[in-house]
C-alpha positions in Angstrom: 82.3 66.6 90.2 80.1 69.0 92.1 82.8 70.1 94.6 84.7 72.4 92.1 81.4 74.0 91.2 80.4 74.5 94.8 83.8 75.9 95.6 83.6 78.3 92.6 80.1 79.4 93.8 81.3 80.0 97.3 84.2 82.2 96.0 81.8 84.0 93.6 79.5 84.8 96.5 82.5 86.0 98.6 83.6 88.3 95.8 80.1 89.7 95.5 80.1 90.4 99.3 83.5 92.2 99.0 82.2 94.3 96.1 79.1 95.3 98.1 81.4 96.2 101.0 83.6 98.3 98.7 80.5 100.1 97.4 79.3 100.8 100.9 82.7 102.1 101.9 82.8 104.3 98.8 79.5 105.9 99.8 80.8 106.3 103.4 84.0 107.9 102.2 82.1 110.4 100.2 80.0 111.3 103.2 83.0 111.7 105.4 84.9 113.7 102.8 82.0 116.1 102.6 81.8 116.3 106.4 85.5 117.1 106.5 85.0 120.0 104.0 81.8 121.2 105.8 83.5 121.9 109.0 86.6 123.5 107.4 85.0 126.3 105.3 86.2 129.8 104.6 85.4 131.1 108.2 86.9 128.1 110.0 90.3 129.8 110.5 88.5 132.9 112.1 87.0 130.6 114.7 90.2 128.6 115.5 92.9 131.2 115.1 95.1 129.7 117.7 95.7 126.5 115.6 96.1 128.1 112.2 99.7 128.3 111.1 100.9 125.3 113.0 102.3 122.4 111.2 99.8 120.3 109.2 99.0 116.7 110.0 100.8 114.0 107.9 99.8 114.1 104.2 97.9 117.3 104.5 98.7 120.6 102.8 96.6 122.7 105.2 97.6 124.0 108.6 96.0 122.1 111.4 92.2 122.9 111.7 92.2 125.5 108.9 90.4 125.8 105.6 90.4 122.6 103.6 91.5 122.3 99.9 90.7 119.6 97.4 94.0 117.8 98.1 93.3 117.8 101.8 89.9 116.1 101.2 91.6 113.6 98.9 94.2 112.8 101.5 91.5 112.5 104.3 89.4 110.1 102.2 92.4 107.9 101.4 93.4 107.9 105.1 90.1 106.3 106.1 91.8 103.1 105.1 89.3 100.2 105.0 90.0 99.5 101.3 92.9 100.0 98.9 93.7 103.8 98.9 95.5 103.5 95.6 92.2 102.7 93.8 90.3 105.4 95.7 90.1 109.0 94.4 88.1 111.9 95.7 87.2 115.1 93.8 85.8 118.1 95.5 83.9 121.1 94.1 82.4 124.2 95.6 79.8 125.1 93.0 79.1 128.5 94.5 75.4 127.7 95.2 73.2 127.6 98.3 70.9 124.6 98.9 68.0 126.4 97.2 70.1 126.9 94.0 70.8 130.6 94.3 74.2 132.2 94.3 73.5 134.6 97.2 76.7 135.0 99.2 78.5 132.2 97.3 79.7 133.8 94.1 83.4 134.4 93.4 86.3 132.1 94.1 86.9 133.5 97.6 83.3 133.0 98.6 82.5 129.6 97.1 83.4 127.8 100.4 81.6 130.3 102.6 79.1 129.4 105.3 75.8 128.3 103.8 77.2 127.3 100.4 77.3 123.8 99.0 80.3 121.5 98.8 80.2 118.4 96.6 82.6 115.4 97.1 82.7 112.6 94.6 84.6 109.4 95.5 85.5 106.9 92.8 86.8 103.4 93.5 87.9 100.6 91.2 87.1 97.2 92.6 89.3 94.4 91.3 88.0 90.9 91.4 90.3 88.0 92.0 92.6 87.4 89.0 91.0 84.1 87.8 87.6 85.7 87.3 86.9 87.4 83.9 85.7 90.6 85.6 88.3 93.3 86.4 88.0 96.9 87.3 84.4 97.3 88.5 84.1 101.1 88.8 82.1 102.5 91.8 81.2 106.1 92.5 79.4 107.9 95.2 78.7 111.6 95.7 77.8 113.6 98.8 76.6 117.2 98.9 76.5 119.2 102.2 76.1 122.8 103.3 79.2 124.4 104.8 78.8 125.1 108.5 81.8 127.2 109.3 
């Protein structure tokens, strides 16, 4: 009589562990997506001119080692691969602000991803419990903000 209860409890604990892992990976993916954007700002192509214009890596719209776009960051985050990429989405924004909240050198669409400006990457993931549990679609979200270096 206690065996089914014990087995259910073990599976519930395992699902909780998988959910915690998924949340940890979501936070990691946000950090890595922001890092990807940080090293590929507006001046990146000036520093690596020999690579710009060559064919892009698979699933990327940018030329190899050149300025990253939102779609490139989304593809990079999904390529990290530890959890289901179909449930993982990344959105990127360049708010045109410096870390102290001013717009000095960051205003305008062509300057929003300039060196010293912020980039924000938000990663969302929907964790699905096993089908026989009543919980489905636990939404997880993590955001990372970094200063563009290149």
